C-alpha atoms as one frame of an Amber mdcrd trajectory, in Angstrom:
protein
 145.726 173.994 -77.830 143.947 174.546 -74.511 142.246 171.171 -74.970 145.644
 169.497 -75.420 146.976 171.252 -72.318 144.028 169.978 -70.304 144.643 166.437
 -71.536 148.324 166.686 -70.597 147.357 167.871 -67.124 144.814 165.065 -66.746
 147.419 162.525 -67.841 149.898 163.854 -65.265 147.250 163.761 -62.533 146.211
 160.224 -63.468 149.788 158.954 -63.378 150.341 160.735 -60.074 147.261 159.033
 -58.627 148.778 155.657 -59.458 151.988 156.679 -57.673 150.044 157.953 -54.662
 147.872 154.854 -54.231 149.741 151.847 -55.645 150.066 149.231 -52.871 149.306
 151.810 -50.163 145.633 152.636 -50.682 142.613 150.376 -51.049 139.807 151.473
 -53.323 137.659 148.586 -52.070 136.115 147.978 -48.657 136.809 144.700 -46.874
 133.357 143.452 -47.800 133.937 144.307 -51.443 137.347 142.623 -51.395 136.235
 139.459 -49.663 132.689 139.206 -51.000 131.337 137.505 -54.061 131.940 140.343
 -56.499 133.360 139.324 -59.849 136.694 140.846 -60.823 135.089 142.941 -63.563
 132.725 144.431 -60.967 135.637 145.177 -58.645 137.509 146.811 -61.521 134.462
 148.948 -62.292 134.245 150.120 -58.666 137.961 150.939 -58.592 137.705 152.883
 -61.857 134.736 154.870 -60.554 136.533 155.739 -57.310 139.695 156.761 -59.123
 137.611 159.144 -61.222 136.001 160.429 -58.033 139.424 161.226 -56.570 140.537
 162.964 -59.752 137.363 165.035 -59.967 137.571 165.960 -56.272 141.203 167.067
 -56.445 141.762 168.320 -59.973 140.774 171.977 -59.660 142.552 172.722 -56.382
 145.770 170.990 -57.510 145.706 172.848 -60.805 145.079 176.123 -58.976 148.042
 175.480 -56.650 150.398 174.703 -59.532 149.222 177.723 -61.513 149.771 180.065
 -58.554 153.272 178.783 -57.762 154.359 179.036 -61.391 152.887 182.528 -61.682
 154.854 183.731 -58.637 158.087 181.837 -59.380 160.096 185.056 -59.809 158.204
 187.178 -57.284 160.622 187.740 -54.399 157.776 189.105 -52.270 156.378 185.558
 -52.181 158.500 183.601 -49.707 159.090 179.886 -49.341 156.919 180.035 -46.232
 154.117 181.417 -48.408 154.596 178.547 -50.865 154.552 176.019 -48.021 151.392
 177.548 -46.591 149.713 177.327 -49.999 150.809 173.711 -50.310 149.322 172.745
 -46.941 146.085 174.556 -47.744 145.884 172.638 -51.026 146.679 169.283 -49.417
 144.048 169.808 -46.724 141.463 170.691 -49.361 142.405 167.623 -51.409 141.995
 165.329 -48.397 138.713 166.929 -47.349 137.237 166.796 -50.853 138.242 163.187
 -51.458 137.242 161.815 -48.074 133.909 163.616 -48.283 133.193 161.915 -51.599
 134.440 158.447 -50.672 133.078 158.539 -47.107 135.856 156.364 -45.684 138.282
 159.026 -44.433 141.337 157.003 -45.451 142.967 159.357 -47.959 145.770 160.777
 -45.825 147.981 163.830 -46.063 150.690 161.396 -47.176 148.594 160.313 -50.153
 147.740 163.947 -50.929 151.341 165.190 -50.936 152.337 162.376 -53.284 149.383
 163.121 -55.579 150.181 166.843 -55.718 153.953 166.560 -55.956 153.974 163.787
 -58.557 151.537 165.759 -60.709 154.038 168.620 -60.592 156.888 166.244 -61.395
 155.172 164.890 -64.508 154.390 168.421 -65.695 158.046 169.329 -65.146 159.015
 166.445 -67.424 156.504 167.649 -70.020 158.399 170.966 -70.126 161.824 169.339
 -70.544 162.528 170.959 -73.912 161.352 174.430 -72.890 164.167 175.575 -70.629
 162.571 178.873 -69.629 159.618 176.972 -68.130 161.736 174.620 -66.033 162.940
 177.541 -63.916 159.341 178.239 -62.918 159.260 174.880 -61.081 162.128 175.738
 -58.740 159.972 176.352 -55.643 157.804 173.250 -55.750 158.247 170.476 -53.198
 160.080 167.200 -53.647 157.740 164.169 -53.550 158.118 162.122 -50.365 158.162
 158.347 -50.545 160.073 155.613 -48.733 163.031 155.607 -51.105 163.564 159.360
 -51.127 162.936 159.642 -47.380 165.698 157.118 -46.657 168.001 158.746 -49.202
 167.487 162.265 -47.837 167.942 161.173 -44.217 171.146 159.329 -45.151 172.554
 162.319 -47.043 171.598 164.728 -44.276 173.363 162.553 -41.700 176.519 162.894
 -43.796 176.035 166.658 -43.716 175.702 166.622 -39.927 178.850 164.539 -39.491
 180.865 167.206 -41.329 178.891 170.126 -39.853 178.103 169.056 -36.259 177.126
 172.589 -35.217 174.533 172.964 -37.961 170.786 172.746 -37.442 169.737 169.150
 -36.832 166.448 168.657 -38.662 166.490 164.964 -37.762 165.835 165.649 -34.081
 162.501 164.741 -32.534 161.418 162.370 -35.314 161.853 158.594 -35.423 162.626
 158.448 -39.128 162.733 154.666 -39.313 159.078 154.638 -38.254 157.933 157.336
 -40.693 155.622 155.894 -43.345 154.874 158.431 -46.063 151.433 157.018 -46.883
 150.332 157.292 -43.223 151.421 160.887 -42.700 148.785 163.133 -41.200 148.601
 166.724 -40.018 148.895 168.099 -36.496 147.898 171.552 -35.278 150.835 173.846
 -34.522 149.079 177.205 -34.374 145.471 178.242 -34.106 143.736 177.227 -37.339
 147.053 176.088 -38.842 148.249 172.552 -39.424 151.355 170.898 -40.777 153.114
 167.537 -40.787 156.351 167.690 -38.788 158.100 164.865 -40.654 157.088 166.218
 -44.060 158.114 169.730 -43.054 161.554 168.573 -41.890 161.947 166.448 -45.027
 161.341 169.435 -47.323 163.772 171.592 -45.344 166.438 168.888 -45.602 165.809
 168.557 -49.327 166.139 172.306 -49.846 169.437 172.392 -47.970 170.858 169.346
 -49.744 169.641 170.540 -53.152 171.549 173.803 -52.738 174.710 172.025 -51.557
 174.948 169.017 -53.845 178.403 167.808 -54.862 178.527 166.154 -58.274 180.747
 163.225 -59.304 183.533 165.659 -60.249 183.538 167.250 -56.803 181.839 170.451
 -57.913 179.028 172.104 -55.971 175.814 172.361 -57.947 172.616 174.153 -56.971
 169.419 172.242 -57.688 165.741 172.811 -57.070 163.914 170.297 -54.834 162.375
 168.643 -57.913 165.761 168.420 -59.637 167.216 166.939 -56.462 164.562 164.220
 -56.626 165.694 163.245 -60.139 169.387 163.533 -59.259 169.285 161.443 -56.083
 166.817 158.878 -57.438 169.228 158.023 -60.255 172.327 158.193 -58.048 170.686
 155.990 -55.420 169.908 153.374 -58.082 173.504 153.419 -59.324 174.995 153.205
 -55.823 172.651 150.358 -54.880 173.903 148.301 -57.804 177.581 148.731 -56.918
């Protein structure tokens, strides 16, 4: 059974890597892209580098997920503690990967997508075990262009009806925020975070706890559930 669990985790991580790198990360250098390499040789290089990323990130991502699940009902562990653990994990992921690939192009934006999408796929894997789903309530919502725009739009609606509330949009040019190019800045000695990502997660948490369904009822969601809920709703509204 443990072997099957490991394979499920590896599948989730592999799918998450595709989400984190598709169209926004190059596994080949310019020389490799433009040189005389045959496509099969390029594919071999890409496959090797994908495995390098997985091997460099697997243990720390698994450790992060295990710790958050283990403390899901521990009220002594705050959301700030969870956020701190997330940033520590993301920094380690970036450092490990960039050290192995020696190109320093795997950003915090790539790392958050890799971590959060791995969690999302594992959440799906637990769909029929309701007691496990509750243990995912304190994980982050993946940040990509679609969800960023959706969250900003929904939060603006909140501000229009609650003008005296905290404005998490201030100080950030959201139209210029590219999730794959997000990087960390120092905010305290030996501590780093990404201001746009931080504000995004805070907006998601607020919106998730104050979601109004199609019948006008307030529902309380986790950040991951909000991702599913708004992704589907955004698709439906875009088609109307």
